[in-house]
DRENFIMAR-110419 format. One line per field, with one value per residue (C-alpha): residue number from 1; residue in three letters; x, y, z. Coordinates in nm, 4 decimals, padded with zeros to 6 digits. Layout:
<sites>
koltor <- c(NUM,...)
lumdren <- c(Ala,...)
x <- c(X,...)
y <- c(Y,...)
z <- c(Z,...)
</sites>
This chain:
<sites>
koltor <- c(1,2,3,4,5,6,7,8,9,10,11,12,13,14,15,16,17,18,19,20,21,22,23,24,25,26,27,28,29,30,31,32,33,34,35,36,37,38,39,40,41,42,43,44,45,46,47,48,49,50,51,52,53,54,55,56,57,58,59,60,61,62,63,64,65,66,67,68,69,70,71,72,73,74,75,76,77,78,79,80,81,82,83,84,85,86,87,88,89,90,91,92,93,94,95,96,97,98,99,100,101,102,103,104,105,106,107,108,109,110,111,112,113,114,115,116,117,118,119,120,121,122,123,124,125,126,127,128,129,130,131,132,133,134,135,136,137,138,139,140,141,142,143,144,145,146,147,148,149,150,151,152,153,154,155,156,157,158,159,160,161,162,163,164,165,166,167,168,169,170,171,172,173,174,175,176,177,178,179,180,181,182,183,184,185,186,187,188,189,190,191,192,193,194,195,196,197,198,199,200,201,202,203,204,205,206,207,208,209,210,211,212,213,214,215,216,217,218,219,220,221,222,223,224,225,226,227,228,229,230,231,232,233,234,235,236,237,238,239,240,241,242,243,244,245,246,247,248,249,250,251,252,253,254,255,256,257,258,259,260,261,262,263,264,265,266,267,268,269,270,271,272,273,274,275,276,277,278,279,280,281,282,283,284,285,286,287,288,289,290,291,292,293,294,295,296,297,298,299,300,301,302,303,304,305,306,307,308,309,310,311,312,313,314,315,316,317,318,319,320,321,322,323,324,325,326,327,328,329,330,331,332,333,334,335,336,337,338,339,340,341,342,343,344,345,346,347,348,349,350,351,352,353,354,355,356,357,358,359,360,361,362,363,364,365,366,367,368,369,370,371,372,373,374,375,376,377,378,379,380,381,382,383,384,385,386,387,388,389,390,391,392,393,394,395,396,397,398,399,400,401,402,403,404,405,406,407,408,409,410,411,412,413,414,415,416,417,418,419,420,421,422,423,424,425,426,427,428,429,430,431,432,433,434,435,436,437,438,439,440,441,442,443,444,445,446,447,448,449,450,451,452,453,454,455,456,457,458,459,460,461,462,463,464,465,466,467,468,469,470,471,472,473,474,475,476,477,478,479,480,481,482,483,484,485)
lumdren <- c(Met,Pro,Ser,Ser,Thr,Asp,Tyr,Glu,Ser,Met,Phe,Glu,Phe,Ala,Pro,Met,Ser,Leu,Trp,Ile,Glu,Asp,Tyr,Ser,Gly,Leu,Arg,Arg,Leu,Phe,Glu,Ser,Trp,Arg,Ser,Ala,Gly,Val,Val,Asp,Leu,Val,Ala,His,Leu,Asn,Ala,Glu,Pro,Gly,Arg,Val,Arg,Glu,Cys,Met,Ala,Gln,Leu,Gln,Val,Val,Ser,Val,Asn,Gln,Ser,Thr,Leu,Asn,Leu,Phe,Gly,Ala,Gln,Ser,Gln,Ala,Glu,Leu,Leu,Ser,Lys,Leu,Gly,Ser,Ile,Phe,Arg,Asp,Asp,Met,Thr,Ala,Pro,Val,Ile,Tyr,Glu,Leu,Asp,Gln,Leu,Trp,Gln,Gly,Lys,Leu,Cys,Phe,Asp,Asn,Gln,Thr,Val,Asn,Tyr,Ala,Leu,Asp,Gly,Arg,Arg,Leu,Asp,Val,His,Val,Arg,Val,Arg,Val,Leu,Pro,Gly,His,Glu,Ala,Ser,Trp,Asp,Arg,Val,Leu,Val,Ser,Leu,Asp,Asp,Ile,Thr,Ala,Arg,Val,Arg,Ala,Glu,Gln,Leu,Arg,Leu,Glu,Ser,Glu,Arg,Tyr,Ala,Arg,Glu,Leu,Phe,Glu,Arg,Ser,Pro,Val,Ser,Leu,Trp,Val,Glu,Asp,Phe,Ser,Ala,Val,Lys,Ile,Leu,Leu,Asp,Asp,Ile,Arg,Lys,Arg,Gly,Ile,Ser,Asp,Phe,Thr,Thr,Phe,Ile,Lys,Val,His,Pro,Glu,Phe,Val,Thr,Arg,Cys,Met,Arg,Glu,Ile,Arg,Val,Ile,Asp,Val,Asn,Arg,Glu,Thr,Leu,Arg,Met,Phe,Gly,Ala,Ala,Asp,Lys,Gly,Glu,Leu,Leu,Asp,Asn,Leu,Ser,Glu,Ile,Phe,Arg,Asp,Glu,Met,Gln,Asp,Ser,Phe,Ala,Glu,Gln,Leu,Leu,Asp,Leu,Trp,Asn,Gly,Lys,Met,Leu,Gln,Gln,Arg,Glu,Val,Ile,Asn,Tyr,Gly,Leu,Thr,Gly,Asp,Leu,Leu,Asn,Ile,His,Met,Gln,Phe,Ala,Val,Leu,Glu,Asp,Arg,Leu,Ala,Thr,Trp,Asp,Leu,Val,Leu,Val,Ser,Leu,Ile,Asp,Ile,Thr,Ala,Arg,Lys,Lys,Ala,Glu,Ala,Tyr,Leu,Glu,Tyr,Leu,Gly,Lys,His,Asp,Val,Leu,Thr,Gln,Leu,Arg,Asn,Arg,Ala,Phe,Phe,Ser,Glu,Glu,Val,Asn,Arg,Leu,Thr,Arg,Lys,Gly,Pro,Trp,Pro,Val,Ser,Val,Leu,Val,Ile,Asp,Met,Asn,Gly,Leu,Lys,Pro,Val,Asn,Asp,Glu,Glu,Gly,His,Ala,Ala,Gly,Asp,Ala,Leu,Leu,Arg,Arg,Val,Gly,Glu,Val,Leu,Ser,Lys,Ala,Val,Asp,Glu,Pro,Gly,Trp,Pro,Ala,Arg,Ile,Gly,Gly,Asp,Glu,Phe,Ala,Val,Val,Leu,Pro,Lys,Thr,Asp,Glu,Arg,Gly,Ala,Glu,Ala,Met,Arg,Asp,Arg,Ile,Ala,Ser,Met,Val,Asp,Leu,Asn,Asn,Gln,Phe,Tyr,Ala,Gly,Gln,Ser,Gly,Arg,Met,Leu,Asn,Leu,Ala,Met,Gly,Val,Ala,Thr,Cys,Glu,Ala,Gly,Asp,Gln,Leu,Asp,Ala,Ala,Leu,Gln,Arg,Ala,Asp,Arg,Ala,Met,Tyr,Glu,Glu,Lys,Ala,Arg,Tyr,Tyr,Arg,Glu,Ser,Met,Ile,Asp,Arg,Arg,Arg)
x <- c(22.5282,22.5446,22.3916,22.5128,22.3029,22.5297,22.8370,22.7570,22.6873,22.9960,23.1684,22.9559,22.9993,23.3131,23.5209,23.7565,23.8176,23.7679,23.8151,23.7117,23.9495,23.9983,24.3775,24.3419,24.4676,24.8071,24.8324,24.8279,25.0855,25.2990,25.2933,25.3523,25.6490,25.7759,25.7059,25.9501,26.1980,26.1675,26.3156,26.3684,26.0646,26.2199,26.4792,26.2393,26.0107,26.3123,26.4122,26.1275,25.8801,25.6044,25.5427,25.4656,25.1733,25.1091,25.0601,24.8030,24.6068,24.5390,24.3683,23.9806,23.8134,23.4873,23.3873,23.4413,23.2466,23.1024,23.4324,23.6009,23.3783,23.4333,23.7961,23.8248,23.5842,23.3769,23.0061,22.9943,23.1689,23.1636,23.3113,23.5479,23.6464,23.6541,23.9482,24.1495,24.4761,24.3908,24.3599,24.7031,24.9811,25.3509,25.5160,25.3432,25.6023,25.8302,25.5386,25.3393,25.6688,25.7516,25.3265,25.4004,25.6979,25.5353,25.2439,25.5146,25.7068,25.3919,25.2923,24.8933,24.8788,25.1135,25.0794,25.2721,25.2448,25.2197,25.0432,24.7360,24.5326,24.1616,23.9617,24.0587,24.3949,24.4857,24.7653,24.6804,24.9237,24.7515,24.8154,24.7718,24.6882,24.6318,24.4717,24.3848,24.0324,24.0160,23.9356,24.0397,24.4276,24.4784,24.2832,24.3597,24.0082,23.8804,24.1299,24.0296,24.2358,24.2194,24.2908,24.4342,24.4525,24.7511,24.8159,24.8027,24.9909,25.2563,25.2511,25.3276,25.6160,25.7385,25.6877,25.8737,26.1453,26.1710,26.1960,26.4629,26.6519,26.5825,26.7355,27.0262,27.1131,27.0593,27.2872,27.5876,27.5576,27.5569,27.8483,27.8449,28.0546,27.7172,27.7721,27.5136,27.6137,27.4783,27.4781,27.2761,27.6110,27.6465,27.3008,27.3155,27.6613,27.5461,27.2120,27.4024,27.6276,27.2751,27.1353,27.4335,27.3570,27.6270,27.4295,27.7699,27.8290,28.0976,28.3008,28.2341,28.4173,28.7371,28.7950,28.7192,28.8579,28.8997,28.5231,28.5260,28.7452,28.5239,28.2224,28.4269,28.4919,28.1452,28.0330,27.9133,27.9585,27.6759,27.7548,27.9163,27.8685,28.1055,28.1977,28.3341,28.5747,28.7119,28.7555,28.9120,29.1584,28.9936,29.0282,28.6514,28.4793,28.6705,28.9811,28.8191,28.6422,28.9409,29.1350,28.9168,29.1558,29.3641,29.0970,28.9743,29.2323,29.4387,29.1679,28.8949,28.8862,28.7863,28.5268,28.3720,28.3796,28.1397,27.9131,27.8775,27.7697,27.5066,27.3543,27.3342,27.1877,26.8798,27.0283,26.9767,27.0986,27.3975,27.6655,27.9798,28.3573,28.5942,28.9609,28.9815,29.2601,29.2736,29.4753,29.7448,29.7880,29.6527,29.4448,29.1067,28.8850,28.5377,28.2205,28.0112,27.6169,27.4514,27.1472,26.9473,26.6696,26.3184,26.1701,26.5143,26.5258,26.4974,26.7478,26.9733,27.0695,27.0517,27.2088,27.3212,27.6150,27.7006,28.0576,28.1785,28.5473,28.6067,29.0058,29.0467,28.7905,28.9610,29.2891,29.1829,29.0621,29.3469,29.5480,29.3282,29.3981,29.7186,29.7326,29.4997,29.7857,30.0946,30.3474,30.3509,30.6808,30.8477,30.6259,30.6650,30.3815,30.1628,30.0767,29.7428,29.8829,30.1391,29.8310,29.6473,29.9155,30.0149,29.6763,29.6620,29.9760,29.8945,29.5846,29.7044,30.1301,30.3095,30.5330,30.8142,30.7630,31.0326,31.0238,31.2516,31.2107,31.3700,31.4487,31.6405,31.8964,31.9846,31.6680,31.5499,31.8831,31.8496,31.4768,31.5655,31.8692,31.8201,31.4366,31.1714,31.2507,31.6604,31.4995,31.1732,31.4870,31.6421,31.3398,31.2933,31.6410,31.5030,31.2204,31.5072,31.7086,31.4172,31.2535,31.5831,31.6714,31.3539,31.2359,30.8612,30.7506,30.8755,30.8087,30.8624,30.6374,30.6580,30.5001,30.5747,30.7575,31.1232,31.0252,31.0067,30.9626,31.0390,30.7809,30.9500,30.7017,30.8524,31.1646,31.3786,31.5846,31.9103,31.7100,31.6258,31.9972,32.1049,31.8246,31.9741,32.3281,32.1746,31.9725,32.3190,32.5058,32.2453,32.2606,32.6555,32.6065,32.3547,32.5794,32.8329,32.5852,32.4416,32.8164,32.8629,32.5084,32.3952,32.6801,32.4397,32.4463,32.1847,32.2252,31.9747,31.9400,31.7476,31.5935,31.5257,31.2960,31.1599,30.8096,30.7340,30.4102,30.2028,30.3881,30.2211,30.3766,30.2444,30.5657,30.8160,30.7422,30.8047,31.1242,31.2634,31.1665,31.3232,31.6351,31.5804,31.6269,31.9214,32.1210,32.0022,32.1401,32.4219,32.4909,32.3959,32.6149,32.9092,32.8274,32.7967,32.5105,32.1907,31.8868,31.6648,31.8286)
y <- c(10.6233,10.3259,10.0380,09.7488,09.5469,09.7685,09.6941,09.3252,09.3893,09.5428,09.2677,09.0097,09.1578,09.3487,09.2718,09.1108,08.8054,08.8973,08.7086,08.7376,08.5140,08.4581,08.5009,08.4873,08.1269,08.2230,08.5338,08.2846,08.0501,08.3455,08.4564,08.0996,08.1233,08.4363,08.3342,08.0511,08.2525,08.2714,08.5756,08.5127,08.3607,08.2935,08.0962,07.9536,07.8374,07.6813,07.4635,07.2939,07.2996,07.1620,07.5015,07.6483,07.3731,07.4391,07.8410,07.7632,07.5396,07.8597,08.0437,08.0020,08.1451,08.3398,08.4076,08.4811,08.6379,08.5759,08.6211,08.4378,08.1433,08.1963,08.2344,07.9129,07.7289,07.6647,07.5961,07.7559,07.8534,07.5218,07.3205,07.5678,07.5339,07.1711,07.1728,07.4447,07.2276,07.1938,07.5851,07.6371,07.3886,07.3347,07.6437,07.8449,07.7908,08.1151,08.3683,08.2387,08.2652,08.6276,08.6825,08.5289,08.7071,09.0873,08.9779,08.8580,09.2219,09.3632,09.4890,09.4498,09.6058,09.4372,09.2891,08.9869,08.8024,08.4085,08.1391,07.9532,07.7127,07.6734,07.3861,07.2555,07.2630,07.5952,07.7836,08.1004,08.4020,08.6444,08.9611,08.9451,09.2164,09.1335,09.3709,09.3522,09.4990,09.8668,09.7358,09.3977,09.4883,09.3202,08.9827,08.9933,08.7912,08.9674,09.0202,09.1228,08.9527,09.0377,08.8786,08.9887,08.7587,08.8720,08.5292,08.6783,08.9327,08.7162,08.4899,08.7850,08.8707,08.5363,08.5114,08.8044,08.7002,08.4073,08.5831,08.7771,08.4896,08.3200,08.6356,08.6841,08.2735,08.4011,08.6698,08.5034,08.2096,08.3470,08.2249,08.5263,08.8666,09.0752,09.4171,09.6211,09.9915,10.3652,10.6233,10.8836,11.0825,11.0496,11.1659,11.4777,11.5830,11.5195,11.7037,11.9980,12.0397,11.9715,12.2858,12.4774,12.4412,12.1652,11.9961,11.8550,11.6434,11.4549,11.7343,11.8390,11.4971,11.5461,11.8991,11.8376,11.4684,11.5023,11.5333,11.1300,11.0487,11.2543,11.0353,10.7073,10.8291,10.9228,10.5336,10.3896,09.9664,09.8847,09.4759,09.2170,08.8491,08.5657,08.5370,08.8849,08.8023,08.5085,08.6653,08.9860,08.7400,08.9412,08.6963,08.9295,09.2307,09.4568,09.3838,09.4390,09.7573,09.9058,09.7827,09.9290,10.1756,09.8603,09.7383,09.9637,10.1814,10.2951,10.1501,10.2066,10.5669,10.6013,10.2929,10.4783,10.7907,10.5769,10.4630,10.8356,10.9382,10.6504,10.7675,11.0993,11.0028,10.8201,10.4637,10.2957,09.9342,09.8834,09.6101,09.6788,09.5045,09.6471,09.5761,09.5508,09.4544,09.1390,09.1973,09.0197,09.2598,09.0405,09.1985,09.0812,09.1096,09.1571,09.1842,09.4335,09.4667,09.7482,09.8288,10.1001,09.9356,10.0016,10.1241,10.3649,10.5572,10.8819,10.8346,10.5907,10.5021,10.0992,10.0134,09.6091,09.5524,09.1846,09.1421,08.7633,08.6994,08.6463,08.6599,08.3264,08.3218,08.6719,08.4648,08.1735,08.4223,08.6587,08.3032,08.1682,08.5518,08.4863,08.1512,08.3331,08.5420,08.3421,08.0213,07.8176,07.6613,07.9741,08.2544,08.4734,08.5943,08.3328,08.3361,08.4367,08.7807,08.8403,08.8168,09.0361,09.3095,09.2801,09.3861,09.6462,09.7714,09.7547,10.0108,10.2494,10.2570,10.3754,10.4233,10.3187,09.9772,09.7049,09.3133,09.0276,08.6732,08.4183,08.0804,07.8345,07.6165,07.2459,07.1830,06.8867,06.6753,06.7473,06.6240,06.3052,06.2333,06.3524,06.3752,06.6033,06.7408,06.8703,07.0132,07.2245,07.3380,07.4761,07.6454,07.8046,07.8879,08.1291,08.2791,08.3694,08.5289,08.7289,08.8553,08.9879,09.1624,09.2765,09.5909,09.7903,09.9031,09.5958,09.2713,08.8719,08.5975,08.2395,08.1843,07.8327,07.4844,07.6650,08.0065,08.3484,08.6875,09.0372,09.3423,09.6715,09.9898,10.3197,10.1722,10.2458,10.0020,10.1726,10.0465,09.6925,09.6273,09.7119,09.4695,09.1869,09.2837,09.2566,08.9269,08.7907,08.8987,08.7756,08.4288,08.4055,08.5071,08.2356,07.9789,08.0384,08.0226,07.6837,07.5724,07.3146,07.1854,07.0386,07.0944,07.2510,07.5723,07.8278,07.9161,08.1739,08.3010,08.6092,08.8003,09.2328,09.4571,09.7754,09.9336,10.2709,10.5187,10.3427,10.0748,09.6930,09.5472,09.1678,09.2688,09.4075,09.0439,08.8672,09.0237,08.9447,08.5979,08.5733,08.7087,08.4969,08.2053,08.3149,08.3318,08.0186,07.8432,07.9962,07.8631,07.5266,07.5641,07.6566,07.3829,07.1426,07.0029,06.8522,07.0198,06.7256,06.5525)
z <- c(-00.2991,-00.4789,-00.2749,-00.1812,-00.4754,-00.7263,-00.5434,-00.6109,-00.9810,-00.9976,-00.8812,-01.0464,-01.3853,-01.4216,-01.7637,-01.5809,-01.3125,-00.9508,-00.6763,-00.2795,-00.0863,00.2952,00.3718,00.7849,00.8221,00.5614,00.8047,01.1235,00.9570,00.9166,01.2837,01.3859,01.2076,01.3243,01.6528,01.5819,01.4860,01.1013,00.9233,00.5536,00.4542,00.0911,00.2215,00.4524,00.1889,-00.0535,00.2042,00.1702,-00.0534,00.1182,00.3055,-00.0128,-00.0442,00.3273,00.2964,-00.0305,00.1353,00.3779,00.1223,00.0899,-00.2178,-00.0880,-00.4350,-00.7810,-01.0708,-01.4014,-01.5869,-01.3887,-01.5025,-01.8283,-01.8179,-01.7156,-01.8798,-01.5201,-01.5708,-01.1703,-00.9010,-00.7179,-01.0296,-01.0782,-00.6728,-00.6674,-00.9503,-00.8297,-00.8614,-01.2355,-01.2445,-00.9860,-01.1136,-01.2313,-01.3199,-01.0516,-00.7744,-00.8058,-00.8663,-00.5195,-00.3108,-00.4820,-00.3537,-00.0175,00.0211,-00.0403,00.2257,00.4828,00.4057,00.4909,00.1408,00.1580,-00.2371,-00.5275,-00.8286,-01.0080,-01.3628,-01.3267,-01.5136,-01.4356,-01.6403,-01.7740,-01.6820,-02.0788,-02.0128,-02.1924,-02.0517,-01.9195,-01.8521,-01.6374,-01.4611,-01.0875,-00.8587,-00.4835,-00.2076,00.0950,00.1304,00.3551,00.6975,00.6670,00.7085,01.0516,00.9698,00.5600,00.5911,00.2865,-00.0113,-00.3593,-00.6375,-00.9727,-01.3220,-01.6123,-01.9441,-02.1365,-02.3100,-02.6460,-02.5559,-02.3830,-02.7150,-02.9173,-02.7247,-02.7444,-03.1277,-03.1499,-02.9136,-03.0937,-03.4694,-03.3155,-03.2040,-03.5299,-03.7375,-03.4992,-03.5682,-03.9621,-03.8756,-03.6660,-03.8780,-04.2299,-04.4609,-04.6118,-04.4184,-04.2685,-04.1079,-03.9693,-04.0133,-03.9670,-04.2007,-04.0536,-04.0325,-04.3978,-04.5059,-04.3049,-04.5122,-04.8076,-04.7420,-04.6143,-04.9129,-05.1235,-04.9448,-05.0200,-05.4164,-05.4985,-05.7840,-05.9434,-05.7075,-05.9066,-05.9628,-05.5851,-05.4427,-05.7031,-05.6186,-05.2270,-05.1833,-04.8016,-04.8193,-04.9011,-04.6368,-04.3710,-04.4689,-04.4341,-04.1151,-04.0095,-04.0596,-03.7402,-03.7432,-03.5402,-03.5532,-03.7666,-03.7532,-03.6908,-04.1124,-04.0661,-03.8096,-03.9667,-04.3572,-04.1820,-03.9326,-03.6266,-03.2922,-03.1934,-03.2761,-03.0571,-03.2243,-03.5819,-03.4844,-03.3658,-03.6828,-03.9257,-04.0706,-04.1891,-04.3497,-04.5556,-04.6827,-05.0288,-05.3026,-05.0942,-05.1377,-05.4953,-05.4537,-05.1367,-05.3749,-05.5956,-05.3312,-05.2179,-05.5830,-05.6057,-05.2592,-05.3696,-05.6746,-05.4586,-05.5523,-05.1859,-05.3045,-05.4762,-05.5904,-05.6903,-05.7109,-05.3961,-05.2610,-04.8450,-04.6537,-04.3575,-04.0703,-04.1710,-04.4657,-04.7414,-05.0307,-05.0927,-05.3296,-05.1950,-05.3688,-05.1626,-05.1438,-04.9782,-04.8660,-04.6845,-04.5018,-04.6517,-04.3862,-04.2389,-04.6181,-04.4267,-04.1958,-04.3248,-03.9863,-04.0375,-04.3521,-04.4168,-04.5822,-04.7122,-04.8249,-05.0182,-05.0323,-05.4588,-05.4241,-05.5302,-05.8626,-05.8901,-05.9115,-06.1189,-06.3387,-06.3697,-06.4510,-06.7230,-06.8446,-06.8410,-06.9879,-07.2651,-07.3171,-07.2300,-07.3143,-07.0239,-07.1036,-07.1779,-06.9881,-07.2853,-07.4720,-07.6864,-08.0670,-07.9606,-07.8206,-08.0619,-08.3517,-08.1513,-08.0936,-08.4350,-08.5523,-08.3058,-08.4022,-08.8013,-08.7214,-08.4204,-08.4322,-08.2487,-08.5679,-08.6376,-08.5302,-08.5300,-08.5275,-08.4813,-08.5711,-08.4170,-08.4435,-08.2069,-08.4516,-08.3297,-08.1317,-08.3083,-08.2714,-07.8445,-07.8486,-08.0675,-07.8886,-07.5399,-07.5282,-07.5673,-07.1660,-07.2421,-07.5523,-07.3430,-07.0948,-07.3850,-07.4788,-07.1578,-07.1459,-07.4825,-07.2611,-06.9767,-07.2449,-07.4236,-07.0764,-06.9246,-07.3000,-07.3883,-07.2146,-07.2329,-07.4334,-07.6330,-07.5820,-07.6821,-07.7583,-07.8299,-08.1933,-08.2464,-08.1514,-08.1449,-08.3286,-08.1377,-08.2217,-08.0466,-08.1504,-08.0584,-08.0950,-08.1373,-08.2322,-08.5721,-08.7691,-08.5348,-08.1879,-08.3498,-08.4461,-08.0566,-07.9600,-08.1555,-08.0235,-07.6582,-07.7189,-07.8946,-07.5659,-07.3260,-07.5395,-07.4386,-07.0992,-07.0748,-07.2093,-06.9641,-06.7022,-06.8362,-06.9360,-06.6356,-06.6462,-06.9666,-07.1865,-07.4613,-07.6183,-07.7033,-08.0732,-08.2350,-08.5819,-08.6008,-08.8984,-08.8619,-09.0179,-08.9643,-09.0535,-09.0803,-09.0877,-09.4115,-09.4906,-09.4385,-09.0671,-09.2119,-09.5115,-09.2197,-09.0560,-09.3844,-09.4498,-09.0942,-09.1255,-09.4754,-09.2990,-09.0504,-09.2472,-09.4930,-09.1272,-08.9891,-09.3399,-09.3034,-08.9543,-09.0603,-09.4036,-09.1550,-08.9236,-09.1401,-08.9719,-09.1421,-09.0532,-09.0902,-08.8114)
</sites>
């Protein structure tokens, strides 16, 4: 059997800090408080902080081992004991109260986590185990206290928590809508049909569109950030998640089918433009980036989706495109569109193609006598007439100051003459409507020509232009108006 010397060596050279202490004075203090009627020790100690110090003063250190001196940076037990006030201080009150209460309740063996300080001021996070040694339960005059230095572990945990808080703050305050999603059920569905021998996934989802719908329903949203709530007009996450079918609908089915095809082909990082809807019903143009996180490629149970609202950009692009093809004053197509489409029709048809070249009579006198605002008002009226008179596939355009054209694909001479008559009728109606407002009457000179397959469309335009000028000259002769005025 081990001798007493062996036990002394085991204590002295143990790899953790060990303390032999005498708690008998604390036991006597507890007995006096019980006799005085104290029942709740914690309440008693909190009522007067000095009572904790009174308890601590009752604890007497009998001996410590070498690991204790090493841990606290003391050269000797005497130095250590002379500086206990530097070791047990500051944020120890709550842990000490917990330990005192364990003893008060009769628990003679327990553990706790607390903070001590080395003699050089270093903070030490320690795991404390307290045990009243066998044979001393009645007096508490021999208590073994062991301290395990867990400073590195606590610091690592603090760093992890700080990193999590930092990441969470970045997530919540990101100016981009962020979604954390679980696609693991989608992966199971894709793996299943692959096992069934499906190789042509594109054809499969065309034949089975319900598979795309099912996959959409299997996506689980884990979290969203504040910008997501703002973008979609949700008061909170609950409202958003309860109304996902209002957000992802209509066009999203086709977009998600493309997304599934990319996943089928192993593309775990994706970008595309999609259509979503706010909870108000407003259409949102979205730039979406989808990424399966690197350490979840085997399961797809953690996916990050970022959404950027590009609705304003899309509207601006659409407006710029509109301006590139339309005349701002009349809202008709402009000369650039006219030239481009005429070239396309020249190459591809469809035939026959009829054209009307139109010029407004009497614009110059209006500009000279009443100003360009009055002339612009007449030009806008021409736009109203032509936009109402011409149906698709035909289209009208403003190709000069007071010059207009109507292009009529798949229209023969009879159809072109019918369009001319229709425009003339619309001019009469327009003049009746504006008769009491400006007193100015619209008058249009029109020339018509038709081009068959194999003919030159430019030649037809020239014929229509000559016919328009002949009609215009006739108008001025009959009206006895000087065209230069």
